[in-house]
N, C-alpha and C positions, 0 to 999 in steps of 0.2 A: 504494500500499500504506500510505502515511501515513494516509490516511482510516480504513482498516481497523484500523491500530494504535490509533488514537485512540479509536474505538468500542470496541475490547477493553478498553482502559485504563478508560473510562466505565463498563463492565460490572463490572469488578473492584472499582472505587470503589463502587459501588451495592451490591454483594455485601457488601463489608466494612463499609459504613455500616450495612446492615441487620442485621448478625451482627458485634458486636465481638468475639466470642470467635473467630472466624475470623482476626481480625487479630491478636490478642495472646494469647488463651488457649491451654490445653492441647488435645490432640487429644481427650481425653475430654469437655471441656467442651463443645467445638465439636460433637462428635457427640450429647451430651445436648441442645444446644440446637436441633440439627437435628431430632432426634426429638420433642422438645416443640414446635416449630414446625409440625411434619407432623401433628402431633395435632388440628390445628384445621382442619377441612375448608374453610372459607371462605378462611382464609390459603392453604391447599393450592392452591385453584383460581386465586386470585390470583397466587401465585408461578408456577404452571405457565403461566398466560396471559403473564405478564410475560417469562419465559424464552423462550416461543414467539415472543413479538413481537420479542424481541432477536435471536435467531437468524435470523428471517425477514428482519429489517433488515439484519443483518450480511451475510446472503447476496445480497440485493439490491444493497448498497453494494459488496461484493466483485466482483459481476459488472459493476456500472457503473463502477467504477474500472479493473477489468481492461480492459475495453472502451475506456475513454478512453486508458488508457496505451499501448494498442496501436495507437490511431489518432490520437495526439494530434498527432504531426508532420504526418499528412496532413491533419487539420483545420486546423492553423496554416497550412499552405502553402495550402489552399483559400480560406481567410478572407483572408489576405495578397493572394492573386491576385484574388479577388473585388473586394477594396477598391480595389486599384491600377486594375484594368480598369474597375470602375464610375466612378472618378475620370476615366479616358480619355474614357468616353462624355460626360461634362459639360464636357470641355475642348474649346477650338477645334481643328478639325482641321488638323493640320500636314501639308500635302499632300506634302511631301517625304519624311517618314520617320515610323514610329510610335514613340512615346516609349518604349514598353515592349518593342520588339523585340529589345533586348540581352539580355533575359532568357531568350531562347528559341534554341536551336540544334539542328541536324540532328544525329542520333545513330542509326546504323544497324549497330553493331558486333554480331558474331555472339555469341550468348549462349553460356554455358559448357557447356550441354547440347546445343549444336548439334553434331551428329556430323559428321565428315568427309565429303567427297564420295565416293561410291561410284566405284571404278575402272572404267575401260571394260571390262575383261576380267570384272568381276563384276557389271555392270550388268543390267538386265532386258531391254535392247535399245536400238535408236537410234530417237530421236525426231526426225522431219523436221516442220518448221514452214513453212507458206506463210502469210506475213503478208499483211494486206489493207488497202487504202485508201492515203491520203497518208501523209506521212511521219511525223507525229505519231500517227496511228491505227495505224501499223505499229510505232511505238515502243512503245505500249502492249502490242501483241501479242508483241513480243520479250522485253519484261520479263516478261509472264506465262508465256510459253514456258519461261523458265529456272525459273520456281518449279513448272510443271507437271512438268518434267523431274526436279525434286527429290522431287516427291510421288510420282512413279512409279519412283524409282531408276532412271532412264534416262540413256543418254548422249546429249546434245543434240548434233544437227547444227547449224552455223551456219544460222540461218533464212534463207529465200528471201524476197525482197521482191516486191512487187506490181508487176508490169509492164503491168497490163491495166486499170487503174482510170481513173477521169476524168483523172488527171494524166498517165498515158502516159508514164512516166519508166522507161527500161530500166537504171537503175542497180542495181548488185548491192550486198550488203552492205559488201563491202570497198571500194566506191566512195564510201560516206558514213561509215562507221564504221571505226575502228581495229580491225581483226579480232584481231590479235595481242594487244593490250591487253585485249580484251573476253574472250578464252579465259583469258588468265593471271591477270586480276584476279579471276575467279569461280572460280579452280581448286579452292579449298577448300569451295565451294558445289556445284557441279555440274561433272561431266567435259564438256567441249566439244570437237568435233573439227569439222574443215572440210568433211569429206565421210565418208560411209560407206565403211570399207575394201573394197578389189576382193575380198579373199577372202570377206567376208560376201555381197557381191553375187552373186559366181559360186556360192555355196553355197545360194542362195534358188531354191525351186522356182517361186515366184509373184513378180510384181512387188510392191513395198511396198504394204500395206494401206492405202487412203485412206479417210478418213472426215472428217465435220464435227461438232464436238460442239455442244449447245446454248450460247447466251449465258449468261453467268453461272454456269457449271457449278461445283459444289462440289467439294472434294477426294474426297469420299466417291464422287462420280459418277465421278471419274477412275480411282479404285482399283477400283470395282465393275464399270464398263463399258468402260474403256479398257485398264486393265492386263492382263486376261486376253488381250486381241487382241495388245498388246505381246508378251506371255510367249510366245504361241503362234507369232506370225510374225517376231518378232525385229526388224523394221523397220517402223515405222508413221508415215504422213503425217497431220498434221491441217492441213485447208485452211480459208481464209477466217479465219485465226486473229486475231481483234480482239474484244476484251472477252469472252472465252470462259472466264474464270476469275471465280468469285464475288468480290464487293468485299470482303466480311469474311473475313479468315482469322486464324489466331493470330499473336502477335506476331512470332515468329521468321520465319515466311514474308512477314509485312508488311515487315520489315526487310530481307530477302532482295530484295524488291520495290525497296526504295530503294537498295541496293547496286548493282542492276542499272541503274536508272533515271538515278540521280545521280552514279554513279562508273564503272560498267563501259561505258557507251554513251557513247564520246568518238568526236568527229568525227575525219575524216583531217586530217592536218597541212596539206593544201592548203586544205580548206574552212575550218579554224581559221585560217589565215593570213589569209585573205580578210575572214573576220569580224572579226578583231582589227585589221585595218587601217581597216576602217569605224569601230570603236569608237575608235580612237586619233585619227582625224580628226575625229570628233565632240567628243572630249575637248579636242583642240587650240583648238577653237573656243570651247568653254564647260566650265566644271568640272562642271556636271552637265546632264543632259538627260532628256527623257521619251521612251518609245518607245510608239507607238500601233499596235496590230493592227487596222486598220480591217476587215477581212475583208468588204469590199463587192464581190467579185468576182461575175459575172453568176451562176455556179454556186450561191453561197450565197444570193444574192437569190431566184432561182428556187426553191431548195430550201425557203426560209422561207415561200412562199406569201403573202408581204406585198406591199403596195403602196407605192411610195416617190415618188408625186408626178409621174411622168413620163408620165400618160395613157395612151392606148390603145396608143401605139407601144411603150411600155415593157411594158405587161400581155401584148402578143402576143409579144414577144421572150421574155420570163421564161416564158410558158406553153409556147413550143416547147422552151425548155431543160428545162423541168419534165418534159418527156415521157420523158427519159433514165431516170426511175425510175417502175417500173410500180405500186409499191405505196403512192405517196403520195396521200392523200386530198385531196379539194377543201376548201379552207379559205376562211373569210371574212377577208379582209385587215384589215378594221377591228377585228373580234374577236381577231385574233391580235395587233395592236398593243396593244389593251387588256390582253391577257394578258401583254405584255412579250416576246412571242416574235420581235419583229422586230429586226434589227441597227438602230442608229442610223446616220443619214446622216452623211457627214463633216462637214457643217456642224453638225448636232447633237452630235456628239463635241467639236467646237470649243466650242460654247456651253457645254456641261457643264464642260469644263475651265477655261474662264474665270470660270464661275461659282464653282467651287471655289476659285479664288484663283490660277491660274497667269497670270502676266503675258504681255502680248504679245510680250516679248523672250525669252520661253523657247524653247529650243532643242527642236525636235521632230523625231524620226526616225519615218517611216511605214513600218512593215512591212506589206507587201501585194504582192499579185500585180497582175494586171489589174483596174483599177477601172472598174466599170460607169458608164459616161458619161464617162470620161476626165478631161481638165482641166477641164471645164466643172463636174464634180461636185466636183473638189477645190478649186476656186477660193475658196469661202466659207472653208474651213479654212486656207487659205494666207493669206487676209486677217486672219483672226483671229491666226495665228502665221506671220509673215513668215519667221522662221528654220526653214524647212521643207526637210527632207532624207529622200533615199532612198538605197538600196545603189547604185542606177543613178548617182545624182549624185555619190556619194564614192568609188566604185571601179569606173567604167565598164570600165577597161582590164582589170583583175583579173577581172571577172566574165565576160569574153567565153568562156573555156573552159567555164564553167557554163551558158551560156544555153540549151543545149538540153536541161537537166535542171532540172525544177521541183523536185524534192527537194533538190538541192543549193543551190539558190538559196533554198529555204524554210529551209534550215539556216544560212545567212548571216543571215536575218532573226532567227532565234532566237537566235543568238550575241548580236547587237545588243541584242535585246530583254531578254535574260538579264543583260546587263552594264548596263543603263539604270538611273538611280536610281529611276525611277518607270515601271512598265508599265501600259498601259491596254489592256483587252480590249473587243471590241465585240460578242461573242457568247459562248456557252458551248460552243464547239467544242473539239476536241482540242488545239489549240495553247494555247488560253486555259487549258483545265484543267492540262494539264501544266506550262506555264511558271508557273502560279499555284503549284501544289504544289512546283515546286523552288525558286520564290523564298521560300516560306515555309520549305523545308527549309534554305535557305542563311541564314536570319536574319531572316525575315519583312520582306524588302525591300518597299517599298510597290507594292502591286498594287491597281489600281482596275478594279473590273467595274461598269459601268452598271446602276443599278436600273431596268431598263428598263421595268417595269410602272408604276412611278410617275412615272418621266420622261416617259413618253409623253403622260400627261395634262397635265404642266406644258408640254410643247412644244406641244401643241394650243391651250393657253391663254395662251402667253407674250406674244402681242400685247396681251393685256387687262390686264397688269400691268407696273410698272415693273422696271428692271433690278435694283434692290437687292433687291426683293421676290422677284424670279424667283431671284436668286443664293441668297438666304436660304433658299428652299424647296429648292433643288438641293442645298444642304449638308446640309439636314435629311433628305432622303430617301436621300442617300448614306451615312449613317451606318450601318456594318454591311456595307458594300460597298468597303472602303478597304484591305482586306488586312491588318487589324489581327489580333493573336493571339488575341482573345476571339472572332471570328467565327464558328468551327467550333461546329456543332450536333450532339452525338453522334447517331448513326444516319441522319444526312443527308449527301448529298455523295459523290462518287466518291473512293477512296483516292488516285487520282492527282491529285486537286486538294486533298485534305486529309490528307496523310500523317502522322495524328497518332501513330502508333505510332513513327514516326521522329523525333519532335521533343521534346526534353527541356528541362526547365526549370531555370535557375539560381536560386540564393537570392536573394530581393529585396533582400539586403543587397550583392549583386555589384556592385562598380565605384562604390559610393557614396563612397568615400574617395578615388577617383582622378578628377580632373577635367581632366588635361592633354590627354585625347582627347576631351573633351566638346565638341561644337559649340554655339554660341550659338543660342538660339531664334530662328528665322527668322519673321518676320510672313508671313502667307499671300500677299500681293501683293508680296513683295520680288522684286527682279530675281534673274537667274539666274546670279549670279556670285560665291556665297559658300560653295562647299563644297569640301572637299578631293576629289581625285580618287582612285581607287581604289588602294589600296596594292598591288594586283597585278590583273592582268586574266586571270581564270582561264581554264584551257584545257579547261573541262569539256564536257559534252555539250548539244546544242542542235538545235532543228528547227522543224516547221511544223503543219499543220492539216487535219482532214478530219472530217466528221460525218455520212456518209451511211450509210443502213442497207445490208444485203446486196442 
């Protein structure tokens, strides 16, 4: 408004200069002068034009200054953010942490207008959910089930886990997750019960209506197509429930997704205990460590349709496994590799990490199931990183009760990967996405995803270049794939991987005056012994991966 006031004062000065009587003469003199002035047609036209121009300018300036005033803070934040993040792109990559991660934090609190959960007796009915796939795929289904129950004003029955997928794990929800915590922590969002009451089941003339909704269905679809069935039948079951809710929802619903995924889905005490023992044993050996999710199991390789250098024997074995999925097309392995669709081999993962700057004395935890090719496949990675550990090496006795349950073993890997200083994914499957999203929510902990499309060309030509050249090229193509705060592109990516609605930003003046907790900058090739351990080892939610179609 200061600009508007200045324009107004200028217009007053102009008027008083043009008509002295308006500044000091009598009312009559001023009136006479005005009449005298208006008697000249040319002067009248000029005066009209001048006043019109001034009014137009005043309106434009008022509109502009009002717009600037209302958005000044937003523009300031965006410019500051862009400036700092642009600098981060020009700076050498710190492989252990993002310099600007401290300015971002997870925020998923309920909004002021978010109404309380509908009570069981007032709801539109009971919603049964049959999750699908491996543990992480089922986790996305459970998260979305809570949101769908909220959309439908339904009472959610604790979801059923998949006992018939490739993993063949007969664990129930309460074998993996703390069911009482799940119910109580979401009580303000959705009413959840362990089972449909007997009185309701006895009153039903027909069994619960069962259906499957299309993938990525919108809230409007659920209200138009699903709610009428629920209202009529009172008990409704949705099957194969994975990725059955649209990616883009309003902010309140996205924050509800975060409350479910990052707070309500907590593992059982037994699983937490085993996972944290592995973490503590890693921390006892090294103050910091990296976790690598190799995802080099036979099913994943067969599903990818890629060739991994094992000749006709490998192709025949993977082709046989691939027959389990009827809908998979025939693929050209070389084209898939050029497109970046093939997982890196353990050897390639090791070369990438060494090129990025991880020294060979770095402690590495490998989160994986059965590795295709066994020890022979893992040997090159072990040679690059001799401090190589798995859950079986660190907690063999504690794992014995879990050995028959792939999802519970996967949960242990998830816990250790979540607590690691750096997490490296090797594909874009469910564990990779969910853990990447969680680590962003928990403060943008360093999460590295191979830029497989560019790396594949480098690996094919690596024998033609010196190591320093190769390392420089790897660092260059990995920019934008290191888990930094500025990597998200609006409109792209799954919400579970990029939970932007649940990530808030601190002012860039935050913590600049406090240096006691700041770490010294660590050169990329430094050894693995100069970082404080975690202040606490969180007892949060954790898990594994699956990326198969229906």
